Structures are given as structure tokens and as C-alpha cells.
MMTF fields as JSON, N, C-alpha, C and O atoms, coordinates in Angstrom:
{
  "mmtfVersion": "1.0.0",
  "mmtfProducer": "UNKNOWN",
  "numBonds": 339,
  "numAtoms": 340,
  "numGroups": 85,
  "numChains": 1,
  "numModels": 1,
  "chainsPerModel": [1],
  "groupsPerChain": [85],
  "chainIdList": ["A"],
  "bondAtomList": [4, 2, 8, 6, 12, 10, 16, 14, 20, 18, 24, 22, 28, 26, 32, 30, 36, 34, 40, 38, 44, 42, 48, 46, 52, 50, 56, 54, 60, 58, 64, 62, 68, 66, 72, 70, 76, 74, 80, 78, 84, 82, 88, 86, 92, 90, 96, 94, 100, 98, 104, 102, 108, 106, 112, 110, 116, 114, 120, 118, 124, 122, 128, 126, 132, 130, 136, 134, 140, 138, 144, 142, 148, 146, 152, 150, 156, 154, 160, 158, 164, 162, 168, 166, 172, 170, 176, 174, 180, 178, 184, 182, 188, 186, 192, 190, 196, 194, 200, 198, 204, 202, 208, 206, 212, 210, 216, 214, 220, 218, 224, 222, 228, 226, 232, 230, 236, 234, 240, 238, 244, 242, 248, 246, 252, 250, 256, 254, 260, 258, 264, 262, 268, 266, 272, 270, 276, 274, 280, 278, 284, 282, 288, 286, 292, 290, 296, 294, 300, 298, 304, 302, 308, 306, 312, 310, 316, 314, 320, 318, 324, 322, 328, 326, 332, 330, 336, 334],
  "bondOrderList": [1, 1, 1, 1, 1, 1, 1, 1, 1, 1, 1, 1, 1, 1, 1, 1, 1, 1, 1, 1, 1, 1, 1, 1, 1, 1, 1, 1, 1, 1, 1, 1, 1, 1, 1, 1, 1, 1, 1, 1, 1, 1, 1, 1, 1, 1, 1, 1, 1, 1, 1, 1, 1, 1, 1, 1, 1, 1, 1, 1, 1, 1, 1, 1, 1, 1, 1, 1, 1, 1, 1, 1, 1, 1, 1, 1, 1, 1, 1, 1, 1, 1, 1, 1],
  "groupList": [{"groupName": "MET", "atomNameList": ["N", "CA", "C", "O"], "elementList": ["N", "C", "C", "O"], "formalChargeList": [0, 0, 0, 0], "bondAtomList": [1, 0, 2, 1, 3, 2], "bondOrderList": [1, 1, 2], "singleLetterCode": "M", "chemCompType": "L-PEPTIDE LINKING"}, {"groupName": "PRO", "atomNameList": ["N", "CA", "C", "O"], "elementList": ["N", "C", "C", "O"], "formalChargeList": [0, 0, 0, 0], "bondAtomList": [1, 0, 2, 1, 3, 2], "bondOrderList": [1, 1, 2], "singleLetterCode": "P", "chemCompType": "L-PEPTIDE LINKING"}, {"groupName": "GLU", "atomNameList": ["N", "CA", "C", "O"], "elementList": ["N", "C", "C", "O"], "formalChargeList": [0, 0, 0, 0], "bondAtomList": [1, 0, 2, 1, 3, 2], "bondOrderList": [1, 1, 2], "singleLetterCode": "E", "chemCompType": "L-PEPTIDE LINKING"}, {"groupName": "VAL", "atomNameList": ["N", "CA", "C", "O"], "elementList": ["N", "C", "C", "O"], "formalChargeList": [0, 0, 0, 0], "bondAtomList": [1, 0, 2, 1, 3, 2], "bondOrderList": [1, 1, 2], "singleLetterCode": "V", "chemCompType": "L-PEPTIDE LINKING"}, {"groupName": "LYS", "atomNameList": ["N", "CA", "C", "O"], "elementList": ["N", "C", "C", "O"], "formalChargeList": [0, 0, 0, 0], "bondAtomList": [1, 0, 2, 1, 3, 2], "bondOrderList": [1, 1, 2], "singleLetterCode": "K", "chemCompType": "L-PEPTIDE LINKING"}, {"groupName": "ARG", "atomNameList": ["N", "CA", "C", "O"], "elementList": ["N", "C", "C", "O"], "formalChargeList": [0, 0, 0, 0], "bondAtomList": [1, 0, 2, 1, 3, 2], "bondOrderList": [1, 1, 2], "singleLetterCode": "R", "chemCompType": "L-PEPTIDE LINKING"}, {"groupName": "GLY", "atomNameList": ["N", "CA", "C", "O"], "elementList": ["N", "C", "C", "O"], "formalChargeList": [0, 0, 0, 0], "bondAtomList": [1, 0, 2, 1, 3, 2], "bondOrderList": [1, 1, 2], "singleLetterCode": "G", "chemCompType": "PEPTIDE LINKING"}, {"groupName": "ASN", "atomNameList": ["N", "CA", "C", "O"], "elementList": ["N", "C", "C", "O"], "formalChargeList": [0, 0, 0, 0], "bondAtomList": [1, 0, 2, 1, 3, 2], "bondOrderList": [1, 1, 2], "singleLetterCode": "N", "chemCompType": "L-PEPTIDE LINKING"}, {"groupName": "ASP", "atomNameList": ["N", "CA", "C", "O"], "elementList": ["N", "C", "C", "O"], "formalChargeList": [0, 0, 0, 0], "bondAtomList": [1, 0, 2, 1, 3, 2], "bondOrderList": [1, 1, 2], "singleLetterCode": "D", "chemCompType": "L-PEPTIDE LINKING"}, {"groupName": "ILE", "atomNameList": ["N", "CA", "C", "O"], "elementList": ["N", "C", "C", "O"], "formalChargeList": [0, 0, 0, 0], "bondAtomList": [1, 0, 2, 1, 3, 2], "bondOrderList": [1, 1, 2], "singleLetterCode": "I", "chemCompType": "L-PEPTIDE LINKING"}, {"groupName": "TRP", "atomNameList": ["N", "CA", "C", "O"], "elementList": ["N", "C", "C", "O"], "formalChargeList": [0, 0, 0, 0], "bondAtomList": [1, 0, 2, 1, 3, 2], "bondOrderList": [1, 1, 2], "singleLetterCode": "W", "chemCompType": "L-PEPTIDE LINKING"}, {"groupName": "ALA", "atomNameList": ["N", "CA", "C", "O"], "elementList": ["N", "C", "C", "O"], "formalChargeList": [0, 0, 0, 0], "bondAtomList": [1, 0, 2, 1, 3, 2], "bondOrderList": [1, 1, 2], "singleLetterCode": "A", "chemCompType": "L-PEPTIDE LINKING"}, {"groupName": "LEU", "atomNameList": ["N", "CA", "C", "O"], "elementList": ["N", "C", "C", "O"], "formalChargeList": [0, 0, 0, 0], "bondAtomList": [1, 0, 2, 1, 3, 2], "bondOrderList": [1, 1, 2], "singleLetterCode": "L", "chemCompType": "L-PEPTIDE LINKING"}, {"groupName": "SER", "atomNameList": ["N", "CA", "C", "O"], "elementList": ["N", "C", "C", "O"], "formalChargeList": [0, 0, 0, 0], "bondAtomList": [1, 0, 2, 1, 3, 2], "bondOrderList": [1, 1, 2], "singleLetterCode": "S", "chemCompType": "L-PEPTIDE LINKING"}, {"groupName": "PHE", "atomNameList": ["N", "CA", "C", "O"], "elementList": ["N", "C", "C", "O"], "formalChargeList": [0, 0, 0, 0], "bondAtomList": [1, 0, 2, 1, 3, 2], "bondOrderList": [1, 1, 2], "singleLetterCode": "F", "chemCompType": "L-PEPTIDE LINKING"}, {"groupName": "THR", "atomNameList": ["N", "CA", "C", "O"], "elementList": ["N", "C", "C", "O"], "formalChargeList": [0, 0, 0, 0], "bondAtomList": [1, 0, 2, 1, 3, 2], "bondOrderList": [1, 1, 2], "singleLetterCode": "T", "chemCompType": "L-PEPTIDE LINKING"}, {"groupName": "GLN", "atomNameList": ["N", "CA", "C", "O"], "elementList": ["N", "C", "C", "O"], "formalChargeList": [0, 0, 0, 0], "bondAtomList": [1, 0, 2, 1, 3, 2], "bondOrderList": [1, 1, 2], "singleLetterCode": "Q", "chemCompType": "L-PEPTIDE LINKING"}, {"groupName": "CYS", "atomNameList": ["N", "CA", "C", "O"], "elementList": ["N", "C", "C", "O"], "formalChargeList": [0, 0, 0, 0], "bondAtomList": [1, 0, 2, 1, 3, 2], "bondOrderList": [1, 1, 2], "singleLetterCode": "C", "chemCompType": "L-PEPTIDE LINKING"}],
  "groupTypeList": [0, 1, 2, 2, 3, 4, 5, 6, 5, 4, 1, 7, 8, 1, 6, 9, 1, 2, 10, 7, 6, 8, 11, 12, 4, 3, 5, 5, 3, 12, 13, 6, 14, 15, 12, 4, 16, 12, 6, 8, 12, 9, 6, 3, 6, 2, 13, 11, 9, 13, 5, 10, 2, 12, 6, 16, 5, 11, 1, 8, 11, 11, 15, 3, 2, 5, 12, 11, 16, 2, 12, 4, 17, 11, 4, 4, 11, 14, 13, 5, 1, 1, 15, 12, 5],
  "groupIdList": [1, 2, 3, 4, 5, 6, 7, 8, 9, 10, 11, 12, 13, 14, 15, 16, 17, 18, 19, 20, 21, 22, 23, 24, 25, 26, 27, 28, 29, 30, 31, 32, 33, 34, 35, 36, 37, 38, 39, 40, 41, 42, 43, 44, 45, 46, 47, 48, 49, 50, 51, 52, 53, 54, 55, 56, 57, 58, 59, 60, 61, 62, 63, 64, 65, 66, 67, 68, 69, 70, 71, 72, 73, 74, 75, 76, 77, 78, 79, 80, 81, 82, 83, 84, 85],
  "secStructList": [7, 7, 2, 2, 2, 2, 2, 7, 5, 7, 6, 6, 1, 6, 6, 1, 1, 1, 5, 7, 2, 2, 2, 2, 2, 2, 2, 2, 2, 2, 2, 6, 7, 7, 2, 2, 2, 2, 2, 2, 2, 2, 6, 7, 7, 2, 2, 2, 2, 2, 2, 2, 2, 2, 6, 1, 7, 5, 7, 7, 2, 2, 2, 2, 2, 2, 2, 2, 2, 2, 6, 6, 1, 7, 4, 4, 4, 4, 5, 7, 7, 7, 7, 7, 7],
  "xCoordList": [0.918, -0.03, 0.985, 1.926, 0.575, 1.499, 1.438, 0.473, 2.54, 2.583, 1.557, 1.116, 1.135, 0.182, -1.182, -1.981, -1.528, -2.785, -2.842, -3.91, -1.64, -1.579, -1.793, -2.463, -1.278, -1.348, -2.718, -3.162, -3.315, -4.655, -4.288, -3.139, -5.312, -5.176, -5.283, -5.948, -4.598, -4.734, -6.063, -6.59, -6.567, -7.825, -7.688, -6.663, -8.863, -9.087, -8.239, -8.197, -7.564, -7.031, -8.239, -9.36, -7.945, -9.022, -9.714, -9.098, -10.999, -11.925, -13.227, -14.299, -13.133, -14.214, -13.671, -12.804, -14.161, -13.497, -14.038, -15.142, -13.244, -13.578, -14.285, -15.453, -13.591, -14.087, -14.608, -13.902, -15.833, -16.388, -16.573, -17.6, -15.658, -15.7, -16.912, -17.467, -17.322, -18.369, -19.655, -20.502, -19.852, -21.022, -20.986, -22.03, -19.85, -19.804, -20.212, -20.989, -19.632, -20.027, -21.512, -22.1, -22.132, -23.559, -24.332, -25.209, -23.989, -24.739, -24.465, -25.358, -23.293, -23.035, -23.898, -24.568, -23.785, -24.477, -26.042, -26.681, -26.587, -28.05, -28.406, -29.561, -27.637, -27.793, -27.714, -28.142, -27.16, -26.984, -25.838, -25.869, -24.806, -23.539, -22.455, -22.288, -21.72, -20.522, -19.421, -19.588, -18.223, -17.093, -16.801, -16.595, -16.771, -16.384, -17.497, -17.191, -18.728, -19.755, -19.608, -19.631, -19.457, -19.427, -18.093, -18.126, -16.937, -15.767, -15.872, -15.357, -16.557, -16.731, -17.55, -17.233, -18.556, -19.47, -18.64, -18.83, -17.8, -17.13, -15.647, -14.941, -15.15, -13.931, -12.705, -11.63, -12.848, -11.741, -11.888, -12.921, -10.765, -10.712, -11.437, -11.635, -11.841, -12.477, -11.571, -12.041, -10.299, -9.364, -9.401, -9.191, -9.652, -9.8, -11.007, -10.902, -12.11, -13.291, -13.186, -13.63, -12.519, -12.2, -11.403, -11.651, -10.287, -9.558, -10.255, -10.052, -11.053, -11.893, -12.914, -13.082, -13.53, -14.465, -13.738, -14.336, -12.518, -11.747, -11.099, -10.525, -11.208, -10.57, -9.161, -8.508, -8.628, -7.128, -6.783, -5.681, -7.738, -7.567, -8.985, -10.041, -8.843, -10.09, -10.091, -9.048, -11.188, -11.256, -11.126, -11.312, -10.799, -10.664, -12.077, -13.041, -12.198, -13.451, -14.286, -15.502, -13.602, -14.349, -14.931, -16.002, -14.252, -14.684, -15.784, -16.713, -15.727, -16.787, -18.044, -19.165, -17.842, -19.103, -19.745, -20.962, -18.876, -19.345, -19.978, -20.996, -19.346, -19.877, -21.349, -22.289, -21.461, -22.649, -23.802, -24.962, -23.396, -24.354, -24.764, -25.945, -23.874, -24.289, -24.948, -25.75, -24.701, -25.38, -26.522, -27.128, -26.846, -28.151, -28.162, -29.142, -27.063, -27.075, -26.253, -25.542, -26.337, -25.476, -24.074, -23.806, -23.136, -21.72, -21.498, -20.635, -22.199, -21.958, -22.306, -21.96, -23.017, -23.412, -22.108, -22.174, -21.091, -19.723, -18.865, -17.753, -19.379, -18.62, -19.064, -20.229, -18.093, -18.405, -19.075, -18.748, -20.002, -20.692, -19.713, -18.721, -19.97, -19.053, -19.145, -20.166, -18.153, -18.257, -18.14, -17.457, -18.784, -18.697, -17.531, -17.247, -16.79, -15.596, -15.73, -14.851],
  "yCoordList": [-1.17, 0.004, 1.24, 1.347, 2.158, 3.414, 4.074, 3.921, 4.83, 5.505, 6.555, 6.741, 7.294, 8.32, 7.774, 8.477, 6.578, 5.943, 5.391, 5.288, 5.036, 4.631, 5.835, 5.678, 7.028, 8.097, 8.81, 9.513, 8.637, 9.414, 10.684, 10.951, 11.443, 12.787, 13.885, 13.781, 15.028, 16.194, 16.839, 16.597, 17.637, 18.322, 19.101, 19.659, 19.023, 19.841, 19.261, 19.911, 18.091, 17.437, 16.876, 16.693, 16.638, 16.168, 15.088, 14.284, 15.048, 14.053, 14.86, 14.442, 15.922, 16.824, 18.225, 18.338, 19.288, 20.583, 20.94, 20.55, 21.675, 22.188, 21.023, 21.145, 20.038, 18.9, 19.407, 20.173, 18.988, 19.371, 18.213, 17.546, 17.887, 16.784, 16.817, 15.766, 17.974, 18.067, 17.59, 17.034, 17.791, 17.292, 15.698, 15.06, 15.13, 13.676, 13.144, 12.196, 13.822, 13.335, 13.418, 12.5, 14.58, 14.752, 13.628, 12.988, 13.414, 12.471, 11.032, 10.186, 10.799, 9.487, 9.21, 8.194, 10.143, 10.074, 9.973, 9.056, 10.793, 10.806, 9.51, 9.102, 8.9, 7.616, 6.425, 5.314, 6.692, 5.674, 4.715, 3.586, 5.197, 4.479, 4.787, 5.954, 3.811, 4.119, 4.255, 3.911, 4.797, 4.898, 3.677, 3.627, 2.552, 1.19, 0.635, -0.038, 0.918, 0.427, 1.029, 0.321, 2.346, 3.086, 2.639, 2.442, 2.471, 2.111, 0.71, 0.46, -0.189, -1.621, -1.484, -2.125, -0.695, -0.603, -0.116, -0.642, 0.796, 1.3, 0.804, 1.213, -0.023, -0.695, 0.068, -0.051, 0.849, 1.596, 1.407, 1.013, 1.729, 1.633, 2.803, 3.837, 2.66, 3.769, 4.9, 5.984, 4.707, 5.816, 6.728, 7.93, 6.241, 6.981, 7.873, 9.077, 7.357, 8.076, 9.206, 10.325, 8.845, 9.882, 10.991, 12.144, 10.616, 11.806, 12.613, 13.827, 12.037, 12.759, 13.72, 14.891, 13.154, 14.018, 15.144, 16.201, 14.978, 16.051, 17.004, 18.03, 16.627, 17.501, 17.327, 18.153, 16.283, 16.08, 15.533, 15.76, 14.789, 14.233, 14.35, 14.557, 14.188, 14.085, 12.866, 12.482, 12.24, 10.998, 11.306, 12.451, 10.288, 10.448, 10.411, 10.176, 10.654, 10.793, 9.557, 9.616, 8.366, 7.092, 6.816, 6.229, 7.219, 7.061, 8.007, 7.652, 9.187, 10.155, 9.639, 9.86, 8.956, 8.298, 7.225, 7.193, 6.337, 5.301, 5.869, 5.369, 6.927, 7.614, 8.144, 7.982, 8.742, 9.406, 8.243, 8.426, 7.156, 6.037, 5.386, 5.082, 5.164, 4.572, 5.489, 5.036, 6.813, 7.801, 8.394, 9.347, 7.856, 8.308, 9.839, 10.501, 10.396, 11.872, 12.119, 11.24, 13.324, 13.742, 13.878, 14.137, 13.7, 13.973, 15.385, 15.635, 16.284, 17.628, 18.024, 19.105, 17.1, 17.317, 17.4, 17.911, 16.941, 16.919, 18.101, 18.215, 19.017, 20.227, 21.416, 21.557, 22.227, 23.472, 24.448, 24.568, 25.116, 26.138, 27.298, 27.545, 27.962, 29.077, 30.074, 30.115, 30.893, 32.006, 33.316, 33.429, 34.259, 35.634, 36.336, 36.332, 36.985, 37.734, 39.21, 39.989],
  "zCoordList": [-0.029, -0.035, 0.057, 0.843, -0.938, -0.933, 0.456, 1.205, 0.767, 1.95, 2.187, 3.322, 1.098, 1.281, 1.534, 2.153, 1.112, 1.397, 2.834, 3.438, 3.364, 4.761, 5.662, 6.683, 5.368, 6.166, 6.008, 6.916, 4.956, 4.678, 3.991, 3.638, 3.822, 3.153, 4.088, 5.118, 3.74, 4.629, 4.226, 3.141, 5.102, 4.886, 3.429, 3.038, 2.757, 1.524, 0.355, -0.69, 0.454, -0.66, -1.572, -1.097, -2.81, -3.707, -3.01, -2.311, -3.185, -2.55, -2.325, -2.762, -1.696, -1.566, -1.216, -0.349, -1.869, -1.482, -0.094, 0.285, 0.631, 1.997, 2.907, 3.276, 3.194, 3.904, 5.307, 5.963, 5.769, 6.903, 7.802, 7.678, 8.728, 9.674, 10.596, 10.919, 11.013, 11.908, 11.268, 11.967, 9.9, 9.184, 9.187, 9.321, 9.047, 9.122, 10.47, 10.591, 11.533, 12.914, 13.217, 13.789, 12.809, 13.03, 12.313, 12.894, 11.068, 10.238, 10.779, 10.786, 11.199, 11.787, 13.127, 13.309, 13.912, 15.293, 14.997, 15.514, 14.27, 13.913, 13.2, 13.322, 12.554, 11.855, 12.838, 12.526, 14.02, 15.08, 14.927, 15.417, 14.226, 14.003, 15.029, 15.385, 15.514, 16.147, 15.116, 13.946, 15.607, 14.719, 14.065, 12.852, 14.915, 14.401, 13.448, 12.463, 13.747, 12.852, 11.447, 10.44, 11.416, 10.169, 9.468, 8.254, 10.157, 9.583, 8.947, 7.858, 9.67, 9.095, 7.824, 6.821, 7.839, 6.605, 5.381, 4.285, 5.53, 4.318, 4.266, 3.344, 5.167, 4.921, 5.418, 4.831, 6.489, 7.087, 8.667, 9.208, 9.295, 10.678, 11.338, 10.699, 12.618, 13.329, 13.629, 13.974, 13.517, 13.784, 12.54, 12.702, 11.313, 10.092, 10.257, 10.022, 10.638, 10.834, 11.725, 11.465, 12.898, 13.856, 13.44, 13.791, 12.571, 12.034, 11.045, 10.994, 10.262, 9.385, 10.134, 9.791, 11.114, 11.971, 12.71, 12.911, 13.111, 13.775, 12.762, 13.129, 11.447, 10.497, 10.322, 9.684, 10.855, 10.794, 9.44, 8.942, 8.81, 7.451, 6.732, 7.329, 5.378, 4.611, 3.798, 3.269, 3.667, 2.785, 1.353, 0.942, 0.544, -0.922, -1.487, -0.758, -2.844, -3.454, -3.419, -3.236, -3.605, -3.546, -2.041, -1.889, -1.093, 0.324, 0.629, 1.354, 0.114, 0.388, -0.335, 0.122, -1.458, -2.086, -1.177, -0.995, -0.607, 0.238, 1.528, 2.008, 2.074, 3.282, 2.932, 3.71, 1.787, 1.456, 1.261, 1.63, 0.703, 0.422, 1.729, 1.902, 2.629, 3.963, 4.841, 5.658, 4.781, 5.608, 4.919, 5.409, 3.779, 2.968, 2.774, 3.116, 2.223, 1.882, 0.717, 0.229, 0.251, -0.922, -0.474, 0.699, -1.425, -1.08, -0.654, 0.188, -1.168, -0.852, 0.553, 1.029, 1.219, 2.603, 3.548, 4.666, 3.095, 3.783, 3.488, 4.004, 2.635, 2.263, 3.155, 3.528, 3.458, 4.188, 3.247, 2.066, 3.819, 3.012, 2.556, 3.242, 1.477, 1.147, 2.224, 2.911, 2.434, 3.373, 2.652, 1.634, 3.164, 2.684, 3.172, 4.37, 2.232, 2.772, 2.497, 2.864]
}
């Protein structure tokens, strides 16, 4: 496995623009999943889910697709809304 895959992605790497880990946590909890349960469903460890929720890393595009499917939402639900400057 390539080293970058082992370490995961940094926030805002390709996968989804402006990754919002808080949105993942809210959807996971409201869906009734533990970190382990959701990780098992999409094929990752609970530590990966935790890092995504904390904003330490962001999942790749294929994983965002699986998250959206399991949590029954659109992929864009995990994006931060645009901010006014």
C-alpha cells in the first residue's frame, strides 16, 4: 500500500472541497452508527473516521461516495458552505 494511502489525506485534498468533519460526525451520530460500525461498513478503521471528523484528514473521493451512500445523503453534505468575505 502506498505511503500516502496509509497516512490518509490532509484536509481539503481532492476528494471533496472544503471537507467538513463536523457534518460527518452529526450524520453518523444521527444515523445511530458508532465509529467502528461506520468504519466496518465502508472498509476503514475507526481511527480513520475519527481523524476525518476532527478535520485532521479528509477521505478520498471514492470514500466520500461510500460515506454518502451509507449515511443516505449527498456527497456535498460533507462540504463546508461558502463563506462571505
